[in-house]
C-alpha positions in Angstrom: 0.0 0.0 0.0 1.4 3.4 -1.0 1.8 5.9 1.7 2.1 9.7 1.5 5.6 10.7 2.8 6.4 13.2 5.5 7.3 16.9 4.7 11.0 16.0 4.2 10.1 13.9 1.1 9.4 17.1 -0.7 13.1 17.8 -0.5 14.3 14.2 -0.8 12.5 13.5 -4.1 14.2 16.2 -6.1 17.6 15.3 -4.5 17.2 11.7 -5.5 16.2 12.8 -9.0 19.3 14.9 -9.2 21.5 12.0 -8.0 20.0 9.7 -10.7 20.6 12.4 -13.4 24.2 12.8 -12.3 24.7 9.0 -12.5 23.2 9.0 -16.0 25.6 11.8 -17.1 28.5 10.0 -15.6 27.6 6.7 -17.3 27.2 8.5 -20.6 30.6 10.1 -20.2 32.2 6.7 -19.4 30.6 5.3 -22.6 31.9 8.3 -24.5 35.4 7.6 -23.2 35.2 4.0 -24.1 34.0 4.8 -27.6 36.9 7.2 -28.1 39.4 4.7 -26.9 40.3 6.7 -23.8 40.9 5.0 -20.5 37.8 4.6 -18.3 38.7 6.4 -15.1 36.9 8.4 -12.4 38.1 11.6 -14.1 36.4 10.5 -17.3 33.1 9.9 -15.4 33.1 13.3 -13.7 34.4 15.3 -16.7 31.0 16.7 -17.7 30.4 17.8 -14.1 33.4 20.0 -14.2 31.6 22.3 -16.6 29.0 23.1 -13.9 31.1 25.8 -12.0 32.3 27.3 -15.2 28.7 27.6 -16.5 27.5 29.2 -13.3 30.2 31.8 -13.4 29.7 32.6 -17.1 27.8 35.7 -18.2 24.5 35.1 -19.8 24.3 36.0 -23.5 22.4 39.1 -24.4 20.8 39.4 -27.8 19.1 42.3 -29.5 15.3 42.3 -29.4 15.2 39.1 -27.4 12.2 38.5 -25.1 14.1 37.9 -21.8 11.0 37.1 -19.8 9.8 34.3 -22.1 13.3 33.1 -22.6 14.0 32.7 -18.9 10.5 31.3 -18.2 11.1 28.6 -20.8 14.6 27.8 -19.5 13.4 27.3 -16.0 10.2 25.4 -17.0 12.1 22.4 -18.5 14.0 21.3 -15.4 11.2 22.6 -13.1 8.6 20.4 -14.8 10.9 17.4 -14.4 11.2 18.1 -10.6 7.5 18.6 -10.2 6.8 15.2 -11.9 8.6 13.4 -9.0 5.8 14.4 -6.6 3.7 11.5 -7.8 6.6 9.0 -8.4 6.7 6.4 -5.6 9.9 5.2 -4.1 9.2 1.9 -2.6 5.9 2.3 -0.7 6.3 6.1 -0.2 5.5 9.0 -2.4 5.4 12.7 -1.8 1.8 12.7 -2.9 -0.6 10.0 -4.2 -3.5 11.9 -5.8 -6.3 10.1 -7.6 -5.0 11.6 -10.9 -1.3 11.0 -10.4 -0.8 9.6 -13.9 -2.4 12.7 -15.4 -0.1 14.9 -13.3 3.0 13.2 -14.7 1.7 13.5 -18.2 0.8 17.2 -17.7 4.3 18.0 -16.4 5.7 16.3 -19.5 3.5 18.3 -21.8 4.5 21.5 -19.9 8.0 20.8 -21.2 6.6 21.5 -24.7 5.8 25.0 -23.7 9.1 25.5 -21.9 11.3 24.3 -24.7 9.3 26.3 -27.3 9.7 29.4 -25.3 13.4 28.7 -24.9 13.6 28.6 -28.7 11.4 31.6 -29.2 12.7 34.0 -26.6 16.2 34.6 -28.0 14.7 36.0 -31.2 17.2 34.0 -33.2 16.6 31.7 -36.2 18.4 28.6 -35.1 17.0 28.4 -31.6 13.5 29.0 -33.1 13.9 26.2 -35.5 14.9 24.0 -32.6 11.8 24.9 -30.7 9.5 24.2 -33.7 11.4 20.9 -34.2 10.4 19.8 -30.7 6.8 20.7 -31.3 6.8 18.6 -34.5 8.5 15.8 -32.6 6.0 16.1 -29.7 3.0 15.8 -32.1 4.5 12.5 -33.2 5.4 10.9 -29.9 2.7 12.3 -27.6 -0.3 10.3 -28.8 1.4 6.9 -28.7 2.8 7.8 -25.3 -0.6 8.7 -24.0 -2.1 5.4 -25.3 0.8 3.6 -23.5 -0.1 5.4 -20.2 -3.8 4.7 -20.8 -3.0 1.0 -21.1 -1.6 0.9 -17.6 -4.5 2.9 -16.2 -7.0 0.6 -17.9 -5.4 -2.5 -16.5 -5.5 -1.1 -12.9 -8.9 0.7 -13.5 -7.3 3.7 -11.8 -5.3 6.8 -12.6 -3.6 6.6 -9.2 0.1 5.6 -9.6 0.0 3.5 -6.4 -3.0 1.5 -7.6 -1.3 0.9 -11.0 1.8 -0.5 -9.2 -0.3 -2.6 -6.8 -2.4 -4.1 -9.7 0.8 -5.8 -11.1 1.0 -8.3 -8.2 2.1 -11.5 -9.8 2.7 -10.2 -13.4 4.3 -7.0 -14.5 2.6 -4.9 -17.2 5.9 -4.9 -19.0 5.3 -8.6 -19.6 1.8 -8.5 -21.0 1.9 -4.9 -22.3 5.3 -5.0 -24.1 4.2 -2.5 -26.8 3.1 0.0 -24.3 6.4 -0.5 -22.3 8.6 0.0 -25.3 6.6 3.0 -26.6 6.8 4.6 -23.1 10.6 4.2 -23.1 10.8 5.8 -26.5 8.6 8.6 -25.2 11.1 9.1 -22.3 13.9 9.6 -24.8 11.7 11.9 -26.8 10.6 14.3 -24.1 14.2 14.3 -22.9 15.2 15.2 -26.4 18.2 12.9 -26.2 19.8 10.3 -28.4 17.6 9.5 -31.4 15.2 12.3 -30.5 17.9 15.0 -30.1 16.7 16.6 -33.3 15.6 19.9 -31.6 19.2 20.3 -30.4 20.8 19.0 -33.6 24.3 19.8 -34.7 23.0 20.8 -38.1 21.4 23.9 -36.5 24.3 24.6 -34.1 22.5 23.1 -31.1 19.0 24.4 -31.9 17.3 25.4 -28.7 20.7 25.4 -27.0 22.4 27.5 -29.6 21.9 30.9 -28.0 21.8 29.8 -24.4 25.0 30.3 -22.3 26.0 30.2 -18.7 23.3 29.2 -16.2 20.6 29.2 -18.9 22.5 26.5 -20.9 23.2 24.6 -17.8 19.5 24.5 -16.8 18.4 23.3 -20.3 21.0 20.6 -20.4 20.2 19.6 -16.8 16.5 19.4 -17.7 17.2 16.8 -20.4 18.9 14.5 -17.9 16.4 15.2 -15.1 13.6 14.1 -17.4 15.5 11.0 -18.4 15.8 10.1 -14.8 12.2 10.9 -14.0 11.0 8.8 -16.9 13.1 5.9 -15.8 11.8 6.2 -12.2 8.2 6.4 -13.4 8.6 3.2 -15.5 9.0 1.2 -12.3 5.5 1.7 -10.9 3.9 1.8 -14.3 5.4 -1.3 -15.8 7.7 -3.1 -13.4 5.6 -3.6 -10.3 6.9 -0.8 -8.3 8.8 -1.8 -5.2 7.5 -5.4 -5.2 10.1 -8.1 -5.0 11.6 -10.8 -2.8 14.1 -10.5 0.0 14.9 -6.8 -0.4 12.8 -3.9 1.0 10.5 -2.0 -1.3 12.8 1.1 -1.6 15.7 -1.1 -2.6 13.7 -2.8 -5.4 12.5 0.6 -6.7 16.1 1.8 -6.8 17.5 -1.3 -8.5 14.7 -1.3 -11.1 15.1 2.4 -11.8 18.9 2.1 -12.2 18.5 -0.8 -14.7 15.9 1.2 -16.8 18.1 4.3 -16.6 21.2 2.3 -17.7 19.3 0.8 -20.6 18.1 4.2 -21.8 21.7 5.6 -21.6 23.0 2.7 -23.7 20.2 3.0 -26.2 20.5 6.8 -26.7 24.1 6.3 -27.7 23.5 3.5 -30.2 20.5 4.9 -32.2 20.9 7.6 -34.9 19.0 10.9 -34.6 15.6 10.7 -36.3 14.3 13.4 -38.5 11.0 14.7 -37.2 9.1 14.1 -40.5 10.2 10.5 -40.6 9.3 9.9 -37.0 5.9 11.5 -37.5 5.2 9.0 -40.3 6.4 6.1 -38.1 4.3 7.3 -35.1 1.1 7.9 -37.0 1.2 4.9 -39.3 2.7 2.3 -37.0 2.9 3.3 -33.4 -0.6 4.8 -33.0 -2.4 1.7 -34.3 -0.2 -0.6 -32.3 -0.7 1.3 -29.0 -4.5 1.4 -29.6 -4.5 -2.3 -30.1 -2.4 -2.6 -26.9 -4.9 -0.5 -25.0 -7.7 -2.9 -26.0 -5.9 -5.9 -24.4 -6.2 -4.7 -20.8 -9.7 -3.4 -21.6 -10.8 -6.9 -22.7 -9.2 -8.5 -19.6 -10.9 -6.0 -17.3 -14.3 -6.7 -19.0 -13.9 -10.4 -18.7 -13.2 -10.0 -15.0 
């Protein structure tokens, strides 16, 4: 049974999310070093983190005719939405909050990233950053509908939008086992709303970093951090939605949640390095022609099971 945590969990949840994001960045740096033939050492793992003090001390870039208010609002929204999503993500048998619409809250925070990233592209009043913002909107129109059907599949199986109920409904059989399409589409969605790996098109090298092209100093740090915070949040949410939450033998619930989250996060970090970047138009075609029908069919499976009960 999921319990609402004490006041200190409001601080613990973002701290844990940040720790997971740092681990993901370190793991990605290690894989980078391995791919480049450099020795795998502790310094290679922490190398990206050394840029943090430098970014904090750097002066923000000022552009003519930029909308600073919208620009700053968008930059803050991306990591802020990721942090707010953790309010409904259970860790073991404890969550900061367990509202009856927890699944909707998580999806709403993810959609809020759309607005934040588009504002971060619009605000500088520069061509390349604006192109990056519109690329994310195009990408979002492609991945969001399959992602929503994947989330609906889990809610249908549990007959509830409460994240704790969804985790509890998987007693004996994880949703990842009998809803594999929804699970894989969800993981693809995590990479998409993190705009990493094959979905890094909004920040593509062909447009000099896109939404990141005009950001500097703390602004650039927040946008880059937001990507990894969302990756960590998506990995953590996969555990109660598809992997039975903190259920498991021998170990306490919090330990199982941590182990499962780390495994999902490691898999995502490996995948984002191995797949090429997808053009938005090609992914739109794949999503609407293939993924939408598949996820609708997947949603019908738990619906039929529930009706037979």
